[in-house]
C-alpha positions in Angstrom: 80.3 137.0 147.4 78.4 138.9 144.7 75.8 136.2 144.5 75.2 136.3 148.2 74.7 140.1 148.0 72.3 139.7 145.1 70.4 137.0 146.9 70.1 139.2 150.1 69.0 142.1 148.0 66.3 140.0 146.4 65.1 138.8 149.8 65.0 142.4 151.0 62.9 143.5 148.0 60.6 140.5 148.5 60.2 141.4 152.2 59.4 145.0 151.3 56.7 143.9 148.9 55.3 141.5 151.5 55.0 144.4 153.9 53.1 146.5 151.3 50.7 143.6 150.7 50.3 143.1 154.5 49.5 146.9 154.8 46.7 146.5 152.3 45.2 143.7 154.4 45.6 145.9 157.5 43.6 148.8 155.8 41.0 146.4 154.7 40.6 144.9 158.2 40.4 148.3 159.9 37.8 149.6 157.5 35.8 146.3 157.6 35.8 146.2 161.4 35.0 149.9 161.7 32.0 149.7 159.4 30.7 146.6 161.1 31.2 148.2 164.5 29.4 151.3 163.4 26.4 149.4 162.0 26.2 147.1 165.0 26.8 149.9 167.6 24.7 152.7 166.1 20.9 152.2 165.8 20.8 155.5 163.9 22.8 154.0 161.1 19.9 151.6 160.5 16.7 153.7 161.0 15.6 153.2 157.5 16.9 151.0 154.7 18.6 153.9 152.9 21.5 154.1 155.4 22.7 150.5 155.2 22.6 150.5 151.4 24.6 153.7 151.4 27.1 152.2 153.9 27.4 149.0 151.8 27.8 151.0 148.6 30.6 153.1 150.1 32.2 149.9 151.5 32.1 148.2 148.1 33.8 151.2 146.5 36.6 151.0 149.0 36.8 147.2 148.6 37.0 147.5 144.8 40.2 149.6 145.0 41.6 147.6 147.8 40.9 144.3 146.0 42.7 145.5 142.8 45.7 146.7 144.8 45.8 143.5 146.9 45.7 141.1 143.9 48.2 143.1 142.0 50.5 143.2 145.0 50.1 139.4 145.5 50.9 138.8 141.8 54.1 140.9 142.2 54.9 138.9 145.4 54.6 135.7 143.5 57.0 137.0 140.8 59.5 138.3 143.3 59.4 134.9 145.1 60.4 133.1 141.9 63.3 135.5 141.3 64.3 135.3 145.0 64.1 131.5 145.0 66.3 131.2 141.9 68.9 133.6 143.3 68.9 131.9 146.7 69.3 128.5 145.1 72.5 129.8 143.5 74.0 130.3 147.0 72.4 127.1 148.3 69.8 128.9 150.5 66.4 127.5 151.0 63.7 130.2 151.0 60.6 128.0 150.4 59.1 129.3 153.7 58.7 132.7 151.9 56.5 131.2 149.2 53.3 133.4 149.0 49.7 132.2 148.6 48.5 132.0 145.0 46.9 135.3 144.0 43.7 133.6 142.9 43.2 132.0 146.4 43.9 135.4 148.0 41.4 137.0 145.6 38.7 134.4 146.3 39.2 134.8 150.1 39.1 138.6 149.9 35.9 138.6 147.9 34.3 136.1 150.3 35.1 138.4 153.2 33.7 141.4 151.3 30.5 139.5 150.6 30.1 138.3 154.2 30.6 141.8 155.6 28.1 143.4 153.1 25.5 140.7 153.7 26.1 141.0 157.5 25.5 144.7 157.4 22.3 144.2 155.4 21.1 141.4 157.6 21.6 143.4 160.9 20.0 146.4 159.3 17.0 144.4 158.1 16.5 142.8 161.5 16.7 146.2 163.2 14.4 147.8 160.7 11.8 145.0 161.1 12.1 145.2 164.9 11.8 149.0 164.9 8.8 148.8 162.6 7.0 146.2 164.8 7.8 148.3 167.9 6.2 151.3 166.2 3.2 149.3 165.3 2.8 148.2 168.9 3.0 151.8 170.1 0.7 153.2 167.5 -1.8 150.4 166.6 -4.2 152.9 165.0 -1.7 153.7 162.2 -1.7 150.0 161.1 -3.8 149.6 158.0 -5.9 146.4 158.1 
């Protein structure tokens, strides 16, 4: 009976860690979507090239901390799975469905999303900037230097 209690406690600890890692993904998703929505929805955010670079820099600072926490949490999840799996095997439970993704795969995926969002922000900003500049040149052709 003690082995069952210990296995259940290990599963509870694992699930708590899983929830914490899931929350980090949630924060990352909300911030990423908010920043993309702000850049896409607000032309004022891209009137010059200074704003998008400041936005990307702030986003990267957030992502740095989020990435460190996410990878550390994922490593902890892997360790807890190994312990949980051993304890569950002692009472003949199969917990292989709990096996987490490898922390390196999670890290690579997270970085690829960060890069895609940052490049997307810069691309949208650049296209808007060029469009704004060409519109200004059409409105004020005398200000164009030949």
